N, C-alpha and C positions, 0 to 999 in steps of 0.2 A: 370280060365278065365283071359286072359291078358288085361291090360288096353289099351284102344284105345286113340289116341291123334289126335289133330287137325293137318291137313296136313301142312307140311312146304314146301311151293311152291316157294322156292328160285330160282329154275331153270325154272320156268314156264314163258313163254312169254305172256305179256298182249295182249288181242285181239285188244283193242282200246288204242291208246296212251293217257297217263294221263296228265292232266295239272299240272304244277309245283305248283299251288296253292292247289291242292287236298291233298298234304302231310302236310299242315299246318292247325291246328285247326282254326275254324272261329273266335274265340275270342282272337287269339294270338296277341301280341304286334306288331309283324312285319306287320300284315295286317293293323292295324291302321296307322302305319308309312307310308306304301305305299299309303294308301288312302289319308292321309294328304298331302304328297308330290305331289301326282298326281292332287289333286282336290283343295287344299287350299293354298299352298305356292306359292309365286311369285318368280320364279327363273330367271327372265329376266336379272338381273345383271350378272348371271353366263352364261346364254345362249348367251348374247350379245358379250361375249369375244371370241366366236368361229366364226371368220369372214372368215378365209381362207378355200377354198375348196380343197386345196392340201392335199396329204397324205391319209392315211387310215381314214375312218370315226371314230370319237371319240365315247366313250361310252356316252349314254344319260345322261345329267346332273341330271335328276330326279333319275335315277338308282343309280348314284354315291352318290347323296345326301342322298337317303334313306338308302344306305348301311352304310354310315358313321354315320347317326343318330341312326340306329338300333344297330350298333356296340357300340356306346357310351352309349346307353340305356341298353345294355346287358353286359357291363363290358369288351368289347374288344376294345382296343384303337390303338394298333400298326397296321400298314398296313400289315405286314406279318401275323398276327393273323386273320385279316379280310379276307385276301386272302385265308388262309387255311380254315376258316369257310365257305367260299363261295363254297367249294367243299366237305365239310364234314357235314354241318348242314342244315337241311331241310329249316329252316326259312331264312337263308342267300341264299341258293340255289334258293328259291322262288323269292327273291328280284332281284337277278342277272339273273333270268330266264334261268338258266343252262349255262350261258355264263360268267364265272368268270373273272374279270379283274386281271391283274398281280399286285403284291404288289407295284411295282414302279408306276403304273398308279394310284393306290389309294393314295399313298404318294404325288405324283405330283399334283393330283386334290385338295387335302387338302391344300397343300402349295400355289397353284396358286389362289384358291378361298377362302382363310381363312377369309378375311374381310367380304365377302358376306355371308359365312356360319355363321359367328358370328351374322350377322344382322337378321338371321332367328329367333333369340330369341324373338323379339318383335312380330313377326307374330304368333308364337306358343302361346305366352302369351295372345294375344288378342283372339285366338281361345278358350283358357281356360276360359277367361272372358265371352265369349258368351255362353260357356257350363255351366256357373254358378259356376265355381270353384274359382273365385276371387271376393271378396266382399269389400276389403280394409276397413274392420271394425277394425281389430287389426293386425298390421304388426310388426313382431319381427326382429331385426337386430342382426347379429353376424358375426364373422370372424373366419377362420380356416387357420392354417399354412399348406402349402402343399410343398413337396420337389420340388426343381428345377431339371432340367436335368443337374446336375453338382454336384460334390463332394465338401463337405466343406473342404476337405484336399487340394483342388486345390486353396484355397484362401490364400492370404498373406497380412499382415498388412503393412502400409506405412513405419513404422520404420524398419520392416524386409526387405522391398524392398530396402531401402537405403543401409542397411548392405550387403544384398545379391548381389546388383548391384556392389558394390565395390569389393566383393570377386570374382564374376564371371569375372569382367573386368580384375582384376589382373591375374586370372587363364588363361583366354583366351590370354592375352598379353604374358604370359610365354610360352603358347603352340605355339603361332604364332612365337615367337622368336626361339623356338626349331625347328619348322617346317622349318623356313627359313635357320637355320644352317644346318639342315639335307639336304635341297635342295641344298645348296651350296656344301656340301660334296659329294652328289650324282652327281652333275654336273661335279665335278672333276673326279669321278670314271667312269661315263657313258657317258660323253660328251653331244651330242645333244638329247639323249633319254629323254622322259618325266618323270618327277618326282616331278612336282611342285604342284600336287593336295593336298589340305588340308585334313587331316584325317577326318572321319565322326564324331568323337567325338568332334572335334573343331567346326564343323558346328552346331551340336546339342546344344552345350553350347552357341554359338552365338545366336541361335534362342531363347533359354531360356532368354538370356540377353535382346534381343529385346522385348520379351513379358513383362518382368518386367519393362523395361523403358516405354513401352506404357501404362501399367496400372498405373505406378507412375505418368506419365504426365497427365493422366485423373483425378486422385485424386487431383493433384496440380491445374488443371484447375477448378475443382469443388470448391476447397477451395478458389481460387482467386475470382471466381464469387460470392460465398457466402460472402466473405469479402467485396467486392465492394457494394453488395446489403445492407449489414449491415451498412457500412459506409455512404451510401446515406440516409438510414433511420435515422441514428443518427444525420446527418447534418440537415435533415428536422426537426427533433424533437428539435434540439438546436436552429434553426432559429425561430421556433414557440415559444419556451420558452423565447427567447430574445424579440420577438415582444410583448408577453404578459407582460413581465417584464417592458418594456418601458412605458406601460400605467399605471403602479402602482405608487403610491406616498407614501411619508412618510416612516415609518419603513419597510414596505413590499418591497419598492424599494431598500432599503439599504442592503437587505439580500445578503450575499455572496453566490456565486455558490458553490456547493459541489465539492468533489473530482472528477476530470474528469475520464470518463470511460476508461477502458483499450481498446486501439485500437484493432479491429478484426485482427486475424492472417490470413495471406495469405497462410500459409503452412498447409497442412492437419494434423489432429491429428495423433499421432503416432500409435494409435490403429485402425484407419480407414482401412478397408479391401477392397480388390478387388479380385473377383474370375476370374481366367483365362479362364474357360470354358464358364460361363455365367456371364459376368461382371455386369449385371443389377440385378442379384439375390443377396440376402443378408443373413448373418447369423442371424437366428431368434430363439428365445427361445420358446420351447414348454414344455409340461408337461413331455415329455420323453427325454428331453435334447435339445441340439442345432442342428438345421438342416440348410442346405443351401437351401433357398426356397423363396416363395412368400406368402403374406397374402391375401387370397381370401375372399371376402366379399359378403354377400347375404342378401336381404330383403325378408322375407317370409310371405305370407298372411296366416292368422290364419284359414281360412275356410277349405282349403284342402291341406295346406303345398305347395302351388305353389310359386315358386320364382318369385317375381315381379320386382326385380332389382338386379344388380350385379356390383361390381367393383373389382379391383385387384391392390394391391400396394406392393412395396418391403419394406415398413416400418413395424416394429413390432408393432407399436401403432395403435389402432383402432380409436383414438380420432378424427382425421380429416376426417373420412369416413362417419359420420352421415349425413352431408349435401349433399354430392354427391349421397348417396343412396336414400335420399328423393327426390333429383332433378331427378334422373333416374326414380323413381317410377312415379312421375308426368308426365315426358316426355313420358313414356311408356303407361300410362293409362289415362292421361289427368286430373287427380285429385289427391289430397292428401289423405292419409289414415285418418280415424277418430282417431285412437290411434297408438302409437308407443312405443315399449318397447326395451330396450337395457341394456347391463350390464355396469359395472363401467368403462370399457375401453373406452366408448364413452362419459363419463361425463366431461363436461367443461362448464363454464358460457356462453361462446360464443355459443356453440351448443344448450344449453338449451334455450337461447334467441331466436335462430332461430326457434325452435319448438314452444315455448309458445307464443311469441309475433308476429312473422312474418307469420308463416304458419298456425296458429290457429289449431294446432294438440294437442290432449291430450297426453302428454308425460309421460312415466314411465321409467326413467333412474336411475339406481342404483348409489348412491353417494359414495359407498365403497364396499368392498368385502362382498358378502352374505355368511354367515356362516350357516351350517346346524343346525337346531334346534333353530334358533333365529328368532325373529319377524321382524327384519329389517336388512339392511346392515349397517356395521360399517365403518365410514369414517376414513381415515388415519390421518387427521388433523382436528382441530376444524373448524366449518363452521361459516362464518360471518353472524350474525343475519340479517334477512331481505333479504339476497341474494337469487338469483334464485336457487342456489344449496341447500341452507338451506330450501327453500320452497319445493323443490323436495323431500328432505329427510323427511320432516314432512309429506308430502303427502303419501309417501310409508309407513311410520310408522303408520299413522292414520288407514290405511286399514288393516294392519297386514297380516294375512294369506289370506284375501280376496282381497288383492291388485291385480290389473290387471297385475302387473309385473310378477306374478307367471306363466302367460301364456307363457312367453318368452322361458323357457326351453322346454316346450312341443310342441312348434311350430318350432323353428329354429334349435335346436340342433339335433332332429331326422333326419332332412334333410341332415346335414353333415354326420350323421351315415349311411344313405342310400347311399350317394355318395362314401364315403371312405371305408365303410365296405361291404355293400351289393353289390355294383358295383365295388369295388376294386380299385378306383382311388386314389392313394396315391402319385403319382409323375407325373409332367408334362412331356410331350414328347418333346415339343418345347423349344426354348431358346430365350431370349429377352422379355422384358415386354410387348411389343406390341403383339407379337405372343402368349405369354402365356395368355394375357387377352382375346384374341380371342378363345383360347382353353378352358378357363374357361366359356366363353359364350356358347360354344358347350356343355359342361358338364351340364350347367343350362338348356339349351334347351332340352337335352335328359331327364333330371329329370322331366321337365314339361310334356313331351310327355308320360312318364310313368304314371303320375298322370291323364293325359287326357284319357289314355287307361283304367285305373281302373274305371273311372267314366262313360265310354261309355257303 
């Protein structure tokens, strides 16, 4: 007896036309994103930009927004991959309702409305708060280095720029002289016929020289601005010192001033680098070596790993990002968290003061590198007795393994793992710190949408 199989009705025509939503399960992420975009998000900033009635009607902004958000939540970021998914995957076909936009349309929509799309982060965050996913009991902070849309091999140091500029200038001058001599010889041979065009290789070298000069000028301008700011700060400090010294009498007034400080240099450091592809990105050190990239920051709520604030910088240090993350958290949700934990990269007396004294937040900031198997973090240098840093170190040591600081790793680090490993976001698509910051906001928005979908 032969085995019977279920019929394969690949050529059978359906009697009634199916809805595009029938092919997507009821609990699928794409359905929640469509629902949120259609019913909860305010897209008036995007819709208001379409004023002209000329030309073909554009795609509905809600469709395009849902397509981008679902793409970022599903690990598809490039416009070409999103356009391909719109004709191959049922969830994306449902979002575009069988009318897929071209990849150029997707790319242009993202470029045109990047700022408004980044602003959706706060709206989605407040939806998560209403859903009970944000408590602001314990918030953990951390940063992760992400590659820029540029190669580190396209960066050049200021010292190398000066050397290469002189080499290229001499090379181009020699070629120009050779080209002029060749033109003069050809004029003798061919008379009025053309022969005065410069060779392509001369033009390319000239463009390279122009780029180097531009990057060199930008570094010099930054160095001059920094030197002027430092000079003003030193002058103000010196005036204050003199004013205070004039009030003193006796032996204290007769004390001689120390050795004058070295004046700030107006020329960039020889190792200062500038990338020709994305000048605002920087060489950053990671566990796997050096990358050309940005330092993406996130504050994550301990309740359901929802990102409550984000920032982005091109500095390798996290130290100056503690206050901005706390400011963003308060701006987004209207209140401060009860507790904050952060690793030693955020540790400084100024930042500890902002947490403990001004914001009234219970802070747990490591004062040194945390070693596996030890009860506390070990500081790199001796701590001044009675200082805020010393008090923080004592606070972490006293609790031992029960310290609230231990929550940091299990709250914030899995979030970066979900973004970089599960959803495969390891390199920014856009260039320039403003655009990259907006792209990081989209990544954080998509992460929160995934959390919202799991809780629904």
